[in-house]
C-alpha positions as CSV (number, residue, x, y, z in Angstrom):
1,M,21.1,-41.1,55.4
2,N,24.6,-41.2,54.2
3,L,25.8,-40.4,50.6
4,P,26.2,-44.0,49.4
5,N,22.6,-44.8,50.4
6,K,21.4,-41.7,48.7
7,L,23.2,-42.7,45.5
8,T,21.6,-46.2,45.7
9,L,18.1,-44.6,46.1
10,S,18.9,-42.3,43.1
11,R,19.5,-45.4,41.0
12,I,15.9,-46.6,41.8
13,V,14.5,-43.2,40.8
14,M,16.6,-43.2,37.6
15,T,15.1,-46.6,36.8
16,A,11.6,-45.0,36.7
17,F,12.7,-42.3,34.3
18,F,14.7,-44.9,32.3
19,V,11.5,-46.9,31.7
20,M,9.6,-43.8,30.8
21,A,12.2,-42.7,28.2
22,L,12.5,-46.2,26.8
23,L,8.8,-47.0,26.3
24,M,6.8,-43.7,26.2
25,P,5.8,-42.9,22.6
26,H,6.9,-39.6,21.2
27,F,9.5,-39.1,24.0
28,P,12.1,-36.8,22.5
29,Y,15.3,-38.8,21.9
30,G,13.9,-41.4,24.3
31,K,16.5,-44.1,23.5
32,T,19.3,-41.7,23.9
33,V,18.0,-40.5,27.3
34,A,17.5,-44.2,28.4
35,F,21.1,-45.1,27.3
36,W,22.7,-42.3,29.3
37,L,20.4,-42.9,32.3
38,F,21.7,-46.5,32.3
39,I,25.3,-45.3,32.1
40,A,24.6,-42.9,35.0
41,A,23.0,-45.6,37.1
42,S,25.9,-48.0,36.4
43,I,28.3,-45.3,37.6
44,T,26.4,-44.7,40.8
45,D,26.5,-48.5,41.4
46,W,30.3,-48.4,41.4
47,W,30.4,-45.0,43.2
48,D,28.2,-45.9,46.2
49,G,30.1,-49.1,46.9
50,W,33.5,-47.3,46.6
51,L,32.4,-44.5,48.9
52,A,31.0,-46.9,51.5
53,R,34.2,-49.0,51.6
54,R,36.6,-46.0,51.6
55,N,34.8,-44.1,54.4
56,K,33.8,-47.3,56.3
57,I,30.1,-46.3,56.4
58,T,28.6,-49.5,55.2
59,T,25.1,-49.9,56.7
60,E,22.6,-52.8,56.8
61,F,20.2,-50.6,54.9
62,G,22.8,-50.1,52.1
63,V,23.7,-53.8,52.1
64,L,20.1,-54.7,51.5
65,L,19.2,-51.9,49.1
66,D,22.2,-51.9,46.8
67,P,21.7,-55.3,45.2
68,L,17.9,-54.7,45.2
69,A,18.5,-51.5,43.2
70,D,20.7,-53.3,40.7
71,K,18.0,-56.0,40.2
72,I,15.3,-53.4,39.7
73,L,17.3,-51.7,37.0
74,T,18.3,-54.9,35.1
75,C,14.9,-56.6,35.4
76,A,13.2,-53.4,34.3
77,A,15.5,-53.2,31.2
78,F,14.8,-56.7,30.1
79,I,11.1,-56.3,30.6
80,C,11.2,-53.2,28.5
81,F,13.1,-55.0,25.7
82,V,10.3,-57.5,25.5
83,E,7.9,-54.7,24.9
84,I,10.0,-53.2,22.1
85,K,9.3,-54.7,18.7
86,T,11.6,-55.3,15.8
87,P,10.6,-54.1,12.3
88,K,9.3,-57.6,11.7
89,G,7.0,-57.3,14.7
90,L,8.9,-59.6,17.0
91,S,10.0,-58.8,20.6
92,L,13.5,-57.5,20.6
93,V,14.2,-59.8,23.6
94,Q,12.0,-62.9,23.8
95,A,9.8,-63.1,26.9
96,W,11.2,-66.5,28.0
97,M,14.6,-65.0,28.3
98,A,13.4,-62.2,30.6
99,V,11.4,-64.7,32.7
100,V,14.5,-66.9,33.2
101,I,16.6,-63.9,34.2
102,I,14.0,-62.5,36.6
103,A,13.2,-65.9,38.1
104,R,16.9,-66.5,38.8
105,E,17.1,-63.2,40.7
106,F,14.0,-64.1,42.8
107,I,15.3,-67.5,43.6
108,I,18.9,-66.4,44.6
109,S,17.6,-63.4,46.5
110,G,15.4,-65.8,48.5
111,L,18.4,-68.1,49.1
112,R,20.5,-65.2,50.3
113,L,17.7,-64.1,52.7
114,L,17.5,-67.6,54.1
115,S,21.3,-67.8,54.5
116,A,21.3,-64.5,56.3
117,Q,18.7,-65.7,58.7
118,K,20.9,-68.7,59.5
119,G,24.0,-66.5,59.8
120,V,25.7,-68.1,56.8
121,A,27.4,-65.8,54.2
122,L,26.7,-66.6,50.6
123,P,29.0,-64.2,48.7
124,A,29.0,-63.7,44.9
125,D,31.4,-66.1,43.1
126,L,33.1,-65.8,39.8
127,L,30.2,-67.1,37.9
128,G,27.9,-64.6,39.6
129,K,30.2,-61.7,38.6
130,Q,30.4,-63.0,35.0
131,K,26.6,-63.1,35.0
132,T,26.4,-59.6,36.1
133,I,28.9,-58.4,33.5
134,S,27.1,-60.2,30.7
135,Q,23.8,-58.7,31.7
136,M,25.2,-55.2,31.9
137,V,27.0,-55.6,28.6
138,S,23.8,-56.9,26.9
139,I,21.7,-54.1,28.2
140,G,24.3,-51.5,27.2
141,F,24.7,-52.9,23.7
142,I,20.9,-53.1,23.1
143,L,20.4,-49.5,24.4
144,L,23.3,-48.3,22.2
145,G,21.9,-50.0,19.2
146,L,18.4,-48.6,19.8
147,M,19.8,-45.2,20.3
148,I,21.7,-45.2,17.0
149,L,18.9,-46.9,15.0
150,E,16.0,-44.8,16.2
151,D,17.5,-41.5,17.3
152,W,20.6,-41.2,15.1
153,P,20.1,-43.4,12.0
154,A,22.0,-41.0,9.8
155,W,25.2,-42.2,11.5
156,L,24.8,-45.6,9.7
157,G,24.0,-44.1,6.3
158,A,22.2,-46.2,3.7
159,R,22.8,-49.5,5.7
160,A,20.6,-48.3,8.6
161,H,17.5,-50.2,7.4
162,E,19.3,-53.4,6.7
163,I,21.0,-53.3,10.1
164,E,17.7,-52.6,11.9
165,M,15.9,-55.4,10.0
166,N,18.4,-58.2,10.2
167,H,21.8,-57.7,11.8
168,F,20.8,-55.9,15.1
169,P,18.0,-58.4,16.1
170,L,20.3,-61.4,15.3
171,I,23.2,-60.0,17.4
172,V,20.8,-59.3,20.2
173,F,19.4,-62.8,20.1
174,W,22.7,-64.5,20.4
175,L,24.0,-62.0,23.0
176,M,20.9,-62.8,25.1
177,I,21.4,-66.6,24.6
178,V,24.9,-66.2,26.2
179,T,23.5,-64.0,29.0
180,V,20.7,-66.5,29.8
181,L,23.1,-69.4,29.8
182,L,25.4,-67.6,32.3
183,T,22.4,-66.6,34.3
184,V,21.2,-70.2,34.6
185,I,24.7,-71.6,35.3
186,S,25.5,-69.0,38.0
187,G,22.0,-69.7,39.5
188,V,22.7,-73.4,39.7
189,S,26.1,-72.7,41.2
190,Y,24.4,-70.7,44.0
191,L,21.9,-73.5,44.6
192,I,24.6,-76.1,44.8
193,R,26.5,-74.0,47.4
194,G,23.3,-73.4,49.4
195,H,21.5,-76.7,49.0
196,R,22.1,-77.5,52.7
197,L,20.1,-74.5,53.8
198,F,17.1,-75.9,51.9
199,T,17.5,-79.5,53.1
200,Q,17.7,-78.4,56.7
201,D,14.2,-76.9,56.5
202,T,12.5,-79.8,54.7
């Protein structure tokens, strides 16, 4: 197994520890650990692709596993955010938002599998890339906020409680609204481009 594929597999392993750090009670500085694991996983995502292209060692296994590892990480993060409660007892990320994001990933993954079977390429377009960026930014921001509010609240001084109660959940909500909209729009774009693949089988 080449180095890029090992890096991709390490991202899946890091996701398991990421979830543990984020959700396990009494995990020492869990939100800080989760934040830096997410940063490390994001770096490996860039690094494995760069190595594979530079050394021309792209494999079918890597082509299949790399986007799968990305989806496992992002979907795991959004599911965890549903489990995390705000001081008012509400989910930090609403369940329907996570469902929309995960459903989109399943649908587009199925479409890409169908297109591959037919020998048709369905590469990511600009909307797909913007969707990915918005998801990564949202996850990174939420993790950073959780890290500061729960592990390092002294950084915010006397305003920490007010920010945790009101400002942070509100920012997360609207950030997720933008992310969900881009997720849906990019998904519709893929379906429009690949609709002939479906109609040929019906």
